C-alpha positions as CSV (number, residue, x, y, z in Angstrom):
1,M,-51.2,36.1,19.9
2,A,-51.4,39.3,21.7
3,I,-47.7,40.3,21.6
4,K,-45.6,38.9,18.8
5,P,-41.9,38.5,18.7
6,G,-39.9,41.0,16.8
7,K,-38.4,44.5,17.1
8,C,-40.1,47.1,19.3
9,P,-41.9,49.9,17.6
10,F,-40.0,53.2,17.6
11,V,-41.4,56.3,19.2
12,D,-39.3,59.5,18.5
13,G,-36.4,57.3,17.4
14,T,-36.4,55.2,20.6
15,P,-37.5,51.6,20.9
16,N,-40.8,51.4,22.9
17,C,-41.7,47.9,24.0
18,P,-44.9,47.4,26.0
19,P,-44.3,46.8,29.7
20,Y,-43.8,43.2,30.7
21,T,-46.8,41.5,32.4
22,E,-45.2,38.9,34.7
23,K,-42.1,37.4,36.2
24,D,-41.3,33.9,35.0
25,C,-38.8,31.3,36.4
26,I,-37.4,29.5,33.4
27,E,-34.8,26.7,33.1
28,V,-32.1,27.7,30.5
29,L,-28.5,27.1,29.6
30,K,-27.0,30.5,30.7
31,V,-23.9,31.5,28.7
32,Y,-21.1,32.6,31.2
33,D,-18.4,33.3,28.6
34,Q,-18.0,32.9,24.8
35,C,-15.4,33.5,22.1
36,A,-14.7,32.7,18.5
37,A,-11.3,31.9,17.0
38,E,-9.7,30.9,13.7
39,E,-7.4,27.9,13.8
40,L,-5.1,26.5,11.2
41,L,-5.1,22.7,11.2
42,G,-2.2,21.0,9.4
43,G,-0.3,17.8,9.1
44,S,1.6,15.5,6.8
45,I,1.7,11.9,5.9
46,P,4.3,9.7,4.1
47,A,3.8,9.6,0.3
48,P,2.4,6.1,-0.5
49,V,4.2,6.0,-3.9
50,P,7.1,7.9,-5.4
51,I,5.8,11.3,-6.6
52,P,7.3,12.7,-9.8
53,A,8.7,16.2,-9.8
54,G,6.3,18.9,-10.9
55,S,3.2,17.0,-9.7
56,T,0.3,19.0,-8.2
57,C,-1.8,18.3,-5.2
58,T,-5.5,19.1,-4.7
59,C,-7.6,18.3,-1.6
60,S,-11.0,18.9,-0.1
61,V,-12.7,18.6,3.3
62,V,-14.8,15.5,3.8
63,P,-18.4,16.8,4.2
64,G,-19.6,16.8,7.9
65,S,-16.2,15.8,9.2
66,A,-15.3,19.1,10.9
67,V,-15.9,18.9,14.6
68,C,-14.8,20.7,17.8
69,F,-15.2,19.2,21.3
70,F,-14.2,19.9,24.9
71,A,-11.0,18.2,26.1
72,G,-10.6,19.6,29.7
73,F,-9.9,22.5,32.0
74,G,-6.7,24.0,33.2
75,D,-6.0,25.4,36.7
76,F,-7.9,28.4,38.0
77,N,-5.8,31.6,37.8
78,P,-7.4,33.7,39.1
79,P,-10.8,32.3,40.1
80,Y,-12.9,31.9,38.1
81,Y,-10.8,32.1,34.9
82,R,-9.0,29.0,33.6
83,P,-7.8,27.6,30.3
84,V,-10.5,25.8,28.3
85,K,-9.1,23.1,26.1
86,V,-10.8,21.9,22.9
87,V,-10.0,19.5,20.1
88,N,-10.5,20.6,16.5
89,R,-10.7,17.9,13.8
90,V,-11.4,17.7,10.1
91,G,-11.2,14.9,7.5
92,I,-9.3,15.4,4.2
93,T,-9.3,13.6,0.9
94,G,-6.8,14.5,-1.8
95,E,-5.1,13.4,-5.0
96,I,-1.7,13.9,-6.7
97,R,-1.4,14.3,-10.5
98,D,1.8,14.5,-12.6
99,V,2.6,17.3,-15.1
100,N,0.5,15.5,-17.7
101,G,-2.5,15.4,-15.5
102,N,-2.3,11.7,-14.9
103,L,-3.3,10.4,-11.4
104,V,-0.4,9.4,-9.3
105,T,-2.1,8.6,-6.0
106,T,-5.0,9.5,-3.8
107,Y,-4.9,9.9,0.0
108,T,-7.1,10.5,3.0
109,T,-6.0,11.9,6.4
110,T,-7.3,13.6,9.5
111,L,-6.1,17.0,10.6
112,Q,-6.5,17.8,14.3
113,A,-5.1,20.0,17.0
114,I,-5.7,20.8,20.7
115,T,-6.1,24.5,21.4
116,Q,-7.1,26.5,24.5
117,A,-8.8,29.7,25.4
118,F,-8.6,31.6,28.7
119,M,-12.2,32.0,29.8
120,W,-14.6,32.6,32.8
121,A,-15.5,29.0,33.7
122,P,-16.6,28.7,37.4
123,L,-17.2,25.3,38.9
124,G,-20.4,23.7,37.6
125,T,-20.1,25.1,34.1
126,L,-19.8,23.0,31.0
127,V,-18.2,23.7,27.6
128,Q,-19.8,23.6,24.1
129,C,-17.6,24.0,21.0
130,Q,-18.9,24.1,17.4
131,I,-17.4,24.7,14.0
132,L,-18.8,27.8,12.4
133,D,-17.0,27.7,9.1
134,V,-14.4,25.7,7.2
135,G,-11.9,27.2,4.7
136,D,-10.5,25.7,1.6
137,C,-8.0,22.8,1.8
138,E,-4.4,23.3,0.6
139,C,-1.8,20.6,0.1
140,G,1.6,19.9,-1.4
141,V,4.6,17.6,-1.5
142,V,7.8,18.2,0.4
143,T,10.9,16.2,1.1
144,D,11.9,15.5,4.8
145,P,15.3,17.1,5.2
146,V,16.3,14.4,7.8
147,T,15.1,11.2,6.2
148,G,14.8,12.2,2.6
149,N,11.3,10.7,2.4
150,Q,8.5,12.4,0.5
151,L,5.7,13.8,2.5
152,I,2.2,15.1,1.5
153,W,1.2,18.0,3.7
154,S,-2.3,19.4,4.0
155,Q,-3.8,22.4,5.9
156,V,-7.3,23.8,6.5
157,K,-8.5,26.8,8.4
158,V,-11.5,26.5,10.6
159,C,-13.6,29.1,12.6
160,K,-14.9,27.8,15.9
161,E,-17.1,29.1,18.7
162,I,-16.5,28.1,22.4
163,Q,-19.2,28.7,24.9
164,V,-19.1,28.2,28.7
165,K,-22.5,27.4,30.0
166,A,-24.5,26.1,33.0
167,L,-28.1,25.0,33.4
168,V,-29.8,27.6,35.7
169,K,-33.2,28.7,36.8
170,L,-33.5,32.3,35.7
171,L,-36.1,34.8,36.8
172,V,-37.0,37.0,33.9
173,P,-39.6,39.6,33.0
174,S,-41.9,38.3,30.3
175,Y,-45.1,38.7,28.3
176,G,-46.3,35.2,29.2
177,F,-46.3,32.2,26.8
178,C,-45.6,32.4,23.1
179,E,-48.7,31.4,21.2
180,L,-48.9,30.0,17.7
181,D,-50.5,31.6,14.7
182,P,-52.2,29.3,12.2
183,C,-50.0,28.1,9.4
184,S,-51.0,28.9,5.8
185,P,-53.3,26.6,3.7
186,P,-53.9,23.9,2.7
187,P,-56.9,23.7,5.1
188,Q,-57.4,20.7,7.4
189,P,-60.6,19.1,8.8
190,F,-59.5,20.3,12.3
191,V,-58.4,23.5,14.0
192,C,-54.6,24.1,14.2
193,P,-53.4,25.4,16.5
194,P,-56.2,24.2,18.8
195,D,-58.5,26.7,20.4
196,A,-57.6,25.4,23.9
197,P,-54.6,27.0,25.7
198,L,-51.3,25.4,24.6
199,Y,-49.7,25.7,28.1
200,P,-50.8,25.1,31.7
201,P,-51.9,28.4,33.3
202,Q,-49.5,30.0,35.7
203,R,-50.3,30.6,39.4
204,C,-50.7,34.1,40.6
205,Q,-48.3,35.3,43.3
206,S,-51.3,36.5,45.4
207,P,-54.8,34.8,45.5
208,P,-56.8,35.7,42.4
209,V,-59.6,38.1,43.1
210,I,-62.9,39.2,41.5
211,N,-64.0,42.7,42.4
212,L,-67.6,44.1,42.1
213,L,-67.7,47.9,42.1
214,E,-70.4,50.5,41.8
215,A,-69.9,53.3,39.3
216,V,-68.4,55.6,42.0
217,G,-65.8,52.9,42.9
218,T,-67.3,51.6,46.2
219,G,-67.6,47.8,46.6
220,I,-70.7,45.8,46.1
221,P,-70.8,43.5,49.2
222,N,-72.5,40.2,50.0
223,V,-72.9,39.0,46.4
224,D,-72.3,35.3,45.5
225,V,-69.8,35.1,42.6
226,T,-69.4,31.8,40.9
227,L,-66.4,30.7,38.9
228,T,-67.0,27.7,36.6
229,R,-64.0,26.0,35.1
230,K,-64.3,23.4,32.3
231,V,-61.2,21.3,31.6
232,D,-61.7,18.4,29.2
233,T,-64.8,16.6,30.5
234,T,-64.5,17.9,34.0
235,T,-66.5,21.0,35.2
236,V,-65.9,22.6,38.6
237,S,-67.9,25.5,40.1
238,I,-66.7,27.5,43.1
239,T,-68.8,30.2,44.7
240,K,-67.4,33.0,46.9
241,K,-69.2,35.9,48.6
242,T,-67.8,39.5,48.1
243,N,-66.6,41.3,51.3
244,A,-67.3,44.9,52.3
245,A,-64.9,46.1,49.6
246,G,-66.6,44.0,46.9
247,A,-63.8,41.5,46.6
248,A,-64.1,37.7,46.3
249,S,-60.9,35.7,46.6
250,F,-60.5,32.4,44.7
251,A,-57.3,31.0,46.1
252,E,-58.2,27.5,45.2
253,V,-57.8,28.1,41.4
254,G,-54.4,29.6,41.6
255,G,-55.2,32.0,38.7
256,F,-58.0,32.7,36.2
257,A,-57.6,30.7,33.0
258,G,-58.7,32.3,29.7
259,G,-60.7,30.0,27.5
260,L,-61.6,27.8,30.5
261,D,-63.3,30.0,33.1
262,T,-66.7,31.6,33.2
263,I,-67.7,34.1,35.9
264,S,-71.3,34.8,36.9
265,F,-73.1,36.7,39.6
266,T,-76.5,38.2,40.2
267,D,-76.6,42.0,40.2
268,P,-78.3,43.0,43.5
269,V,-79.7,46.2,42.0
270,T,-81.3,44.8,38.8
271,A,-81.6,41.1,39.8
272,K,-80.1,40.2,36.4
273,T,-77.4,37.5,36.0
274,V,-74.1,38.8,34.7
275,T,-72.1,36.1,32.8
276,F,-68.5,36.7,31.6
277,P,-66.5,34.0,29.8
278,V,-62.8,34.8,30.5
279,P,-61.3,35.2,26.9
280,L,-57.9,34.1,25.7
281,E,-57.2,37.7,24.6
282,F,-59.1,41.0,24.6
283,T,-58.9,44.5,23.1
284,D,-58.4,47.5,25.3
285,T,-60.0,51.0,25.1
286,A,-56.9,52.8,23.9
287,T,-56.6,54.7,20.7
288,P,-55.5,52.9,18.6
289,P,-56.7,49.8,20.5
290,A,-54.2,47.1,21.6
291,V,-54.7,43.4,22.0
292,H,-53.7,41.8,25.3
293,D,-53.1,38.1,26.2
294,S,-55.5,37.0,29.0
295,T,-54.9,33.3,29.2
296,T,-53.9,33.8,32.8
297,V,-55.0,36.9,34.8
298,C,-54.9,37.5,38.6
299,T,-57.6,40.2,39.1
300,I,-60.9,40.7,37.3
301,T,-63.0,43.8,38.1
302,F,-66.6,44.5,37.2
303,Q,-67.5,48.2,37.6
304,R,-71.0,49.5,36.9
305,T,-70.9,52.0,34.1
306,A,-73.4,54.4,35.8
307,V,-75.6,54.5,38.9
308,G,-78.6,52.1,38.4
309,L,-77.4,50.7,35.1
310,T,-77.1,47.0,34.4
311,I,-73.9,47.3,32.2
312,F,-70.5,46.6,33.7
313,N,-67.1,47.6,32.4
314,V,-64.6,44.8,32.8
315,F,-60.9,45.2,33.8
316,L,-58.5,42.4,33.5
317,D,-55.4,43.0,35.6
318,T,-56.4,46.7,35.7
319,I,-56.6,46.9,31.8
320,Q,-60.1,47.8,30.6
321,S,-61.7,45.6,28.0
322,A,-63.3,47.4,25.1
323,T,-66.3,45.2,25.4
324,P,-68.5,45.8,28.5
325,V,-70.8,43.2,29.9
326,D,-74.5,43.8,29.3
327,P,-76.8,41.2,30.8
C-alpha cells in the first residue's frame, strides 16, 4: 500500500504527515460524549446454615458475568445534557469455612446497581456501556441488628465506560482505501491479497480528464484518446477527442481505475501509439522517492519531454511518475 497506518514521520521535532488526497463520506458511530467510572457493587443474602464464630469467607467473580447496559435517560437540563442511567451487574460464588478449615457452606449471588452519569446526549443518540475491569471480591458474615439473622455480604469494584453515540455520515479527509499487505508464509497456490482492487473505485467530483501537452505546456488538440477498461470478463472502450487545450473528458467512467484501465493514443508528431496501463500505485520523482496510491485518479496528463521526442512524462493528479512512457 502507498500510505501505511502509523505515526507520522517527524521533521524538526514536528509530526509531518503527507497531505490527504480526497474527501470521503463514511458512515460511522460518532462519539458525542464518554466517561469512565469506578463503581462498588455490594449486597447480602441470608446465611443458608448457621455459621460458627470465627469462620472465614472467600469469594470470586463468575468469569464473563460482569456486564453493564443502558437503562434509560433522565430529563434534559439543560439541552442537551441529561442523566444517563446504566445497570452494572456481576455474578459471585463463595464459600464459608470454619476455624479448622472445614467447609460450612457455599453460596452464589448476583450483585447489581443502577448508576447514572450527567452527559451530552441529544435526541437520536444511543448509549453503550462496557465493563473495562473487575476488582477482587470481598465477603464476610454479619448479624442483622434488627432480626438477629446471619447475613453473608459480598462486594466487588468494577470499572466501566459509558459512551453516547449516534450513527452519522461524516465527511473526512483521507488517503483513500486501506490496502492489505500479504501475510507471511506458508505460501498458497493463489495470490493473497488478490491483484485486483479490493474496493469499488470512487467517483471524481469533476469529470475525469486526460490531458495531452507539448513540452512547452500547450495542448495537443484533435487527438483520439481511448480508455479501455477490463472488469472480470467485460471489456469496454471509450474514445474521446482532445479539445484545443489538449483535454479529453471521460465523464462516463466516473474516475480512472488503477489496475483496470489502459489509456492509448497516437502521437500526431511521431505517428507512434502511446499505451499506458493505469497502475495501482506509482513512484514519484522526489528525492527520496515516495510511493502513491493510484487506484482511483481524476486527472492523467501526458507531457512530451522535449520538442519532437516520442517520450511523455506522466502526471497522475498532478504528481509526476518516475517512469515516463516511451512508445
